[in-house]
N, C-alpha and C positions, 0 to 999 in steps of 0.2 A: 504493499499501500505506500502511495508515495506522500508527500508532507502537506500538510494543511497549515498554509501562512497568512499571518493576520501582519501587514506592515501599518508601521505608523505615516499618516500622510499629513501630520500637520506643516512641513515644509513643500509639498507637491501642491504649490499656487504660482501661474505668473506673478512677477517676473519669477525667474528660479534663482536662488541663492546659491552657494557652495554646497549646502546641506541640501538643498532642493534638487540641485543636479545630483549627488549622488543617489538620493532616493528617486530620482527618475530612471537612473542608469540600472540601478540593481532590480527595482521592479520592472524594469523592459526585460533584463535577463531572467529573472525567476519566473516570469510569466508563462515564459516558452521553453523551460528547460521542464526535460521528460519527467523528473522524480518531485516536480511538484504538481500534485493534484487539484489544488485551489489556493487562489491568492486573491486575499481580500484586504481592503482599507478602513483603516480606523484614526479619527481625527478628532481631539479635543471632544472626547466624550460622545462621539457619534459615529457609527456605520456611513461611510461613503461610497457613493459609485464611483466607478473607475476615475480617476483624477488625470491618467495619462491620456485619455481620449481628447480631455479639453485641452491640454498640451500640447496636441497634435500628434501622439503616440497612436499606433495602428495597433491593435489586439488582434494576434492570429487566433488566441483562444478566449474568447469574452470569460472573465473572472465574474462571475455573479456573487451576491452576499448568500448567506446560508440562508434556507428555508424558515421564513417566518420574520426573518431579519431587516427591519427598514435601514433604508440606505436614504441618504441626503445628497442632492446635487454637490460636485465640488468645482464647481466654475469659478468661484471667488473666494477670498477668505471669508470664514461665517462669523457669525458674531464672536465665538470663542477666540479666532484668530485674531479678530480685531483687537478683542480685548488684552490677549496677551501681548498685541504691539506696543499696548500704551504701559508697559511695565517698566520699560527704561525710564519713565517721566514720572511715574504715579505710585507710589509704594503701599497706598491703600489698596491699589487693583492686585497687588502681589496678594494679598491676605484674599482677597476676592476670589481669585484665581485657585489658589492654592487649598481653599475651603471647598471649592464646587466642585472641582475636575475630579480627585479621587473618588468622589461619592456618584457621581455621573458615571465615571468609567465602569466602577465596579458592578453597577447596576446592568449597563449595558453589555458587556463581557460575558455574563454570568453563564454558566452551562459550555463555555470554551475550553473545558479542559484538555482536549485531545488536540488543540491546535498549538502552535508556537506563534508568540507575539516578538516580533523585532521592531524597536525603535531605532529609525535611524539618525534620531534628533535628542540623544540625551536622556530622555522622560518618556519611562516606562509607568503605565499606570497599574493599580491593582489588577492581578490577573489570575486566574484559577489554574493555567498551564504554564507550559515552559516559555524562559523569556530571554532577550537576547536585547544587549542596549550597545548602540554604538557611539561611543566618548569621542568626538573629532579632536578636541586639545582641553586644556586644563587652565585656561588664562584667565578664569574668573576666580581660580585659586591661587596661580601665582602671579599675574598681572591683573588684580582688581581696578588699578588705577587705568586700563585701558577701556573699562565698561562704566555707564551709569552706575550709580550706587544702588538704584533699586532693581535693576537688571542683577547685579551682583547679588544682593538680598533675596530675589527670586530665586537664583540659581543654587544659592546655597540652601533654601529650605526645599525645593523641587528637587533638585538633584540628589541630594539628601534621601529622600523619601523614596526616589526613584529606583535608587541604588537598594533598597531592601527590598523591590520587587524585583530585582535582576539577577537572572542566575548566570550569566554569561556576559562579558565585556568585548566587544570588538574596538581597536584603536587603527587608527590609519597607518601608523608607524611603529618602529620598536622605542623611539625617544618617548612617545606618549604613553606605550605600555608600560614603561621602566617606571614614569613619572607616576601613572595612576596606581601600578602597585605599590610604590613605595610610600606615597601619599596615604592611601585608603586600606593598605594592609592586608589587600584579597592575595588569596594564592595564584600562584603563576599559571597555574592550569586552568582558571578560570578568565585568564586575558589573552586574547588573541590578536596578534597584529596583522592588518590586511590591508595590504597598498589599493589605492584608489586606481582609476583609468582615464582615459580621455578618449574623446569623441573622434572618430575617422576623418573629422576635418582638418584636424593637426597634423599637417605633413608640408614638405617643401615646395614652393612654388615657383613657375618661369617668372619674369618679369612680368609677360603678357598678360600671365593670370593677375598678376598684382595690380598693374595698372589702373584699371576702373575703379577698384576701392580707393587705393592708396589718394589718386586724384580726386575723389571725393572729400578725403581730409586734408589736401593739400600737401601730400608728401611724396617722396620718390623712394623707390626701394634699396635699401641698404645704407639711408642717407640720416637714422634717426636712431637713438635708443630708445627703449619703450619699457614701460611699467604698467602693468596691469593690475587692477585690485580697488578695493574699497581707499576710499581716503580719509583716513583716521591715523591715530598716534600710533598706534603698534603696527604699522606697515612702515615705519622710519621714514615717511616722504620729507620731514623738514631735512634730516642729514642729507639725504639723497640731494636735495636742493642745494644746500649749504655746498657740498661736494661739486657739484655740477656749475657753481656760479663761479669756483676757483679753477675751472680749465680755461686754456688759452683761448681767448675770445674768438679766434678763428676757426678753432675745433668746434664750440659753441654755435655757431653760425652754419657750419656745414654740417653737424651732426646734432640738431637740436634734440632736447629732452621731450618724450611724448607721454604724457597721462592718461590713461584710459581706466574710468570707475567713477561711479556714483560717491555722493557725498557722505561720510560717515559721521559718525558722532566726534564730538570735538575736535571739530576740523576747521574752525573759522580762522583761526592765525596760521593754517597751512594755505589756506585758499587764499589767505590774502599774499602770502608769498608766492605764490602759483602767479597772481594777477600781475606781480611785479615782475616776474622772470619772463612772463608772457609779453609784457610791454619792453623789455629789454630784446626781446625777438628770438630767446632761444629755449622758450617752451611752449609747448602745444596741448592744451587741457581738452579732452574728448567727452570728458564726462562719461554717462553711461552708452556702451556701444552696441549696437546691434548684434546678436548674438551670429547675425550670417558674415559679418565683417572681420571680426575678432580673429578668424584664421588667417586673415589675408592681412592682418595688421603685426600679427607675430611673424610670420614668415618673411615679411618687408623689412623687419628690423634688423641695424647692423647688430645691435646688442641688447639683451633682454637685464633689466637692473631691478634686482627684485631684495634688496637690504631689511628685510623685516626683522623684526625685533624678536617675535614668537609666530609659531605656527603649529597646526596638529598635522598637516602635508605640506600644503604649498601646492596645489596643482599648478598655476601658472607656471611654476619651474618645468615641469614635465610637458604642458602643452608649449611652451618654447622651444625645448629640445627636440619634441615630435616636430615642431616646424622646420627645424633644421637652423633653428637661431642659436650663437653662443649665448650663455648663462653667466652674469656676475649675481651672487647672491650671497647670504650671510654664512659666517662660519660658526653661528649659535641655533640651539634648538634643533628642529628634525631637519634642517636644510641641507647640514652635510650627507646625512642619511637618504635623503632624497636624491641629491644631486649624483651621489656613488660615485663621485673621482671627475665627473665630467663639467663640472663647472668651476669657475673662479669664484672662490671664499675670501671675504672681507670682514672684518671686525664692525658691526653695525653700529657699535656705540662710538666709534672713531672715525671722525669726518674725515682725516686724514688718509686713512688707510683706503676709505671709499674712494675717495680722489685718485689717491695710487692706483688703484686698481680700475678706475675710468680711463687714466692717462695711459695706463700700460695696456690695456685689452681692446679698448677702439681704436688703436693705430696700429696693432700689431696683425698683421695679414695673416700670418703662417697660425698664430696662436688660434684666431678667429676660426681658421679653415680646419684646424685640429677639433677645436671645441665643438664646432658643427657635427662634426662625423662623430665625437664621443658621445655628444649628446644626443643624436638620433640613436646608436645603439644602446644607449641607457633609456630611453623612453621607450624602447620596444620591450622591456622588463614589464610595463605597465598596461593593462586593458581591463575594460569592465567584465569581460568574458572571465577572466583569472580570478577577478575581485569577487564575481558572483559563485562560482566554483568553489572558491574556499569559505565563501559564507555560509553555504550550502553543507561545506564539511563540519562546520561547527553545529548547525541544526542538526545533524544526524549524529553527531556526538554527545547532544545532550541527553 
C-alpha cells in the first residue's frame, strides 16, 4: 500500500516565496510518484483544494480530499493567512493565532492517524499520525535582530509547540541540521539534511537568447554583477554597497551592480543608499523580477554576489551556478557547504574582504571561466527529483 501524505500548504499561494517554491516543487514531485497513493493539502486549520492548479501546476493524477472532508479553494490567502501576515507588526495577533490554530487544526484532522503530515514551513499542528517538519533555518533563534520582535515572539511560541508534535525534522543543509541538534538537543537520527533543487530553466544561455530580456532591463550580457534576494539586513546588502562603492569608477561604470528583489523588513536605510548609488550611475534596482525573466538575468551576469550573513540553504547560489555564472559568496553559515568549493568565499562582516573579492574576480577572466565550469558541475548535484526521493525515504522510515 502506498503513502497517504498531507502536505502543509500555508506557503502555496502567489507570489511564491522561497518556502513556497520548496512546497510547490515537493508537491509537484510527490503527486506523480508511484509510492504516493494520496496527496492532500492542509492550511491554517482547513483542508484546501489543489493549490498547484491555481499556481499553474498541471496534475497528472488529481488528488481529492478524503471522503467527507470539506475543502476550501486556495487561490488566494485565506483569512488565517492574512492573520499570520500581521504577526510581524501586531503582538496581540500572535496570541490570537496561537490560541486558535491548535484547537481548529486538531478538530479538522481527527481520524487521520494512518496518514503522514509534512509541514514544509516550520509549523506542525496537533496530529494523530506520523509527522515531518521542514526547518529551513534558525535565524529567529540565532539572529533575532533580523526579524520584527512580534515575529520572533510568534516563532518562539509556535515553533516550540510545533516541535512537540514533530516526529522527524528535515533541514536544507547539514549546517542547519547540526545547529538544530545542538540547540534543541534532538537525537541525530531524528534529523535529516536534504538539499533543495532548482528549476530546469536555470542553465547557460547564448547572447541571442539573453538579448530581449536584458534589453528590457537596460543590460548587456556579462557586463553586470548580480544579487537576487529580498532587500533586508540579513542579506548584507549594506556591506556589498560599501564594497562596490570603493571599486575603481571605470570598473563600476563598465560593470554596474544589479539588485533584483522585493523590499524586506528594516530596509529603509539600505534603499536610501541604493538610490544614491543609482544616481551615481553604478547600480540598477529591478525590484521584484518576473519569474520568467530571472533565469536570463542569472545567465547574463558576469558575477553573482551573495554575501549573506546567514542562510538555511541559499538557493540563489545554486541557481546562479546552474546558469553558468561565477559566484562570490560568504564564508559563513551554510554558504561554503552549498557552494562546495565552486565559489569565491569572503568574510561577510569585512567590507575590505568583500572589496578584495570583487576586485580580484570581476577582472580575472581565467577564474571566471574556471568558476563557471565548477559551478555547473556543483549545481548538477541538486534537483527536485532528488529532494523528493530523499524526502520519501524519510516518510518510509517513520
